[in-house]
N, C-alpha and C positions, 0 to 999 in steps of 0.2 A: 461569524460568517463562514460558510462552507465554500471552499473553492474547488469542489469536486462534485461529480455526479454519482448517484448510486442507483442500481437496479439489480434485483435478485442477487445480492451479496457480491456484485461486481462494482468496481469503482472506475470512474473515468476522469481524466484530467480535463481542465478547462484553460485554454490559451487564447490569446488574441493576436492577430497579425494586423498591425497598423498599415503595412504596405498593401495587403490584399483586402483590408477592411472586413475580415471574417473572424468568426470564432471557430476554434478547432480543438481536437483532443484525441486521446487514445485510451483504450481499455487498459487498466493497470492490473498487474498480477497474473498475466497469462503468458504462454510461451510464444505467441504470435503477435504480429503487429496489426492491430485493427484500429483504424482511425475514423473520424467523423468530422464533419464541418457544417456550419450554418451561418446565416446572417443575423439571427436573433437568438436570445437565450432560450425561448420556448422551442424554436426550431432545433437548437443544439441538444436540448433535453430529449426531444423526439428522435433525433439522429442517433444519439447515444443508445437509447432503448432499442431502436431498430438494429443497431450494430451488435449489441449484446445478444439479442434474440437470433439474429442471423448467424453469429459466431457459434452459439450453442447448438443451433440446428445443424450447421456444417460439421461441428465436432461429432455430434450424434451420428450423422450419416457416414462419417469416416471411421467411427469407432474409436475416437481419440479423446483422451482426457483433456478437458478445456483449461483446468487450473494449472498454474506453474507448480512444479514439484520443488519442495524445499526439504533438504536433508536434516535441518535442525542443527547444523554446525556451521559456524562462521567465525572469522577473526574480528576482534574488537581492538582498535588501537586507542590508547589513552596515554596520558602523561604518567611519568614514573610516580609522581606524588599521588595521583588519583588511584593508581594501581596499588600502591602501598596502603593508602587509606582504606580501600575496599578489602584488601587482604586482612588488615587489622580488624575491621568490622566483622568479617566472616569468622576469623579465629576467635574473637571475643564471644561470638554467638554460637560457637561450635558447629559452624557450617563450612562446607567447601565453597570456594569462590564461585563455582558454577551455580551452586544452590542459591547463594546470595544474589547473583546477577539475575537468575531466573525469577526470584521474588521481586526484584526491581522491574523486570520485564512484565510480570503479571500485573503489577501496580500500574505501569504505563498503559498496558492494553485496556485495563478497566477504567482508567482515568485520563485517556488521551487528550480530551478537550481541556481539562484542567491543567495538565502538565505542559502542553504545547501552545496554549493561548495566553 
């Protein structure tokens, strides 16, 4: 089951407010906050698509890059035991730890549904 929306390589969250009795969400992976809401799933899908299209058009008119910029560098926190195990696997396979972790990332990206479901 997918709990997100997708349009033109953009993803949107899906949330429910029991207090307001509405569905709502925001576009994921952009530098701005763009939200949408609706009373039904079909309306939410349409609101999401309209929000993406509107956002892309606004960015184009402003000459702004719509996607969030990622440097490719971030810290990963793990346990001492897991860090040691990964370092040993890397060394046994004559890899740097970053190379090993990137291989794991490649696998996750290609097999997201299998790994996370």
